[in-house]
C-alpha positions in Angstrom: 113.2 109.9 116.0 114.4 106.9 115.6 112.3 104.6 113.8 112.5 100.8 113.7 110.3 100.3 110.2 108.8 102.0 107.4 105.3 100.6 106.0 104.4 102.1 102.2 101.1 102.2 100.6 101.4 100.9 96.4 99.1 103.4 94.8 100.3 106.2 93.9 103.5 105.8 96.3 105.5 103.3 95.3 103.7 102.9 91.9 103.1 105.8 89.4 99.4 107.7 88.9 97.5 105.4 86.9 98.3 105.6 83.4 95.9 107.6 81.1 96.2 105.5 78.3 95.5 102.1 79.8 92.4 104.2 81.3 91.5 105.0 78.0 91.6 101.2 76.4 89.4 100.3 79.8 87.0 102.5 79.4 86.5 101.5 75.7 86.5 98.1 76.3 83.9 99.2 78.4 81.8 100.7 75.9 80.9 103.2 78.7 81.7 106.7 78.6 84.0 107.9 80.7 82.0 109.6 83.5 79.6 106.3 83.8 82.1 104.6 83.7 84.7 106.5 86.2 81.6 107.2 88.5 81.1 103.0 88.9 84.6 102.4 88.9 85.4 104.0 92.1 82.1 103.7 93.8 82.5 100.2 93.9 86.1 100.2 94.5 86.7 99.7 97.9 83.7 97.1 98.1 86.5 95.2 95.4 89.7 96.0 97.7 87.8 94.4 100.6 87.0 91.4 99.1 83.7 92.0 99.4 83.9 91.5 95.8 86.3 89.6 93.5 87.7 90.9 90.2 84.4 88.9 88.2 81.9 90.4 90.5 83.5 93.9 90.6 83.3 94.2 87.2 79.6 92.6 86.7 78.4 94.3 89.8 80.1 97.7 87.6 78.0 96.8 84.2 74.7 96.1 86.3 74.9 99.6 88.1 75.9 101.0 84.8 72.6 99.5 82.7 74.8 97.5 80.8 76.3 94.2 80.6 79.5 92.2 80.2 80.8 89.5 78.5 83.0 87.0 80.2 85.7 88.2 77.4 85.1 91.3 78.1 85.5 91.0 82.0 89.2 89.3 81.4 90.0 91.8 79.5 89.0 94.5 82.0 90.4 92.9 84.8 93.7 92.5 83.1 93.6 96.1 82.3 92.8 97.5 85.8 95.6 95.2 86.5 98.1 97.5 84.3 97.0 100.6 84.7 98.0 100.3 88.6 102.0 98.9 87.5 103.7 101.7 86.4 106.3 102.2 89.1 107.9 104.8 90.8 111.1 103.9 90.5 112.9 106.2 92.5 110.7 105.3 95.4 111.6 101.3 95.1 115.5 102.6 94.7 114.6 104.4 97.7 113.0 101.7 99.6 116.2 99.6 99.1 117.9 102.5 100.2 115.9 102.4 103.9 116.5 98.2 104.0 119.9 98.7 103.6 120.7 101.0 106.4 118.6 97.8 109.3 115.3 99.1 109.1 112.1 96.7 108.4 109.6 97.8 105.3 106.4 97.0 104.5 103.3 97.6 102.0 100.4 98.4 103.5 97.6 98.6 100.2 94.1 98.9 99.6 93.9 96.2 96.5 91.5 93.8 95.1 92.5 90.1 93.9 93.0 90.5 90.3 96.0 93.5 90.4 97.7 91.6 93.3 97.4 89.0 90.9 99.1 91.0 88.1 102.1 92.6 90.7 102.8 89.0 92.3 103.4 87.2 88.6 105.3 90.2 87.7 107.1 91.8 90.5 109.8 90.0 91.8 111.5 92.7 94.2 107.9 92.0 95.8 109.9 89.5 98.2 111.6 91.5 99.3 109.9 93.2 102.0 109.3 92.2 105.3 105.5 92.2 104.8 103.3 92.7 102.3 99.1 93.8 103.8 96.9 93.7 100.8 92.9 94.5 101.7 91.0 92.0 99.9 93.0 89.3 102.0 91.9 90.7 105.2 88.7 92.5 104.0 90.0 95.4 105.7 90.4 98.3 104.2 92.4 101.6 105.1 91.6 103.5 107.0 90.2 101.2 109.6 92.2 100.8 113.0 92.8 97.4 112.4 94.4 97.0 109.4 97.6 99.2 110.3 97.9 97.1 113.7 98.0 94.1 111.6 101.1 95.4 109.9 102.7 96.4 112.9 101.9 93.3 114.5 103.4 91.8 111.2 106.2 93.6 111.2 107.0 93.1 115.3 107.1 96.8 116.2 105.4 99.1 118.2 103.2 101.7 116.4 105.5 104.9 117.6 108.9 102.8 115.9 106.9 103.0 112.2 106.8 105.4 109.7 103.8 104.9 107.5 103.3 106.6 103.9 100.6 107.7 102.2 99.1 109.7 99.3 95.6 109.7 100.6 95.2 111.8 104.0 92.5 110.0 105.1 94.9 107.2 105.6 97.5 109.6 107.0 95.4 110.2 109.5 93.8 106.8 110.3 97.6 105.9 110.6 98.1 108.5 113.2 94.6 107.6 115.2 96.5 104.5 116.4 100.2 105.7 117.3 102.4 105.6 114.3 104.2 108.5 112.2 102.7 108.9 109.0 103.4 111.5 106.0 101.1 112.4 102.9 102.9 111.3 100.0 103.2 114.3 97.0 106.1 113.9 95.2 109.5 112.1 96.6 111.2 115.8 96.9 108.6 116.6 99.5 109.1 112.9 101.0 112.6 114.1 101.4 111.9 117.6 102.7 110.0 116.4 105.5 111.3 113.3 106.5 114.8 116.3 107.1 112.3 118.3 108.4 111.1 115.9 111.2 114.4 114.1 112.1 113.5 110.9 111.3 116.8 108.6 111.1 116.4 107.3 107.8 118.7 108.3 104.2 117.1 110.6 102.0 115.9 109.2 98.5 119.1 109.8 96.3 117.0 112.1 94.3 116.6 114.3 97.0 120.2 113.8 98.9 121.7 115.1 95.7 120.2 118.6 95.7 
């Protein structure tokens, strides 16, 4: 199958899962029990990713719903920790991104992402500059799996949906991509990804970890 582009989710694809030690610091800084914190952290997350809330109002709203109040210093610290929690990079995946680009394909990131996390990423990750397109939900006010955000991404890459592969760790986002004609793979780990690419016969280099196996 001939492809011209590969589109990557960021969280738990290019990045690893949320850092558990940093998550504990986040909960401790909030002064809440973990169940309460996690409940409102995730309940409000899509509004944050969609730009309805920003880093300040996201944590203010989280505090309100949890029945507490955060100081300015707490919110600043919570924002720092929230970004840090999502910044452990899956190095084999990032190396594979470079392999794909060297093979002549276009590459993009399409991620549901709030402004606070993105600001930290832009400061710390110069490698973001290698991508042909970077699509962040809060900048558009659209989140996956809305069809519009996939269409925006393929247009930014100047390819047709059927010429691109989308890789995401959430099945609903994979289904959303497939609904507009993209090829899509539900990501579990790099070995599973490599096997699926080989099975489908895509014109992609296999990740080094898989090719060597």
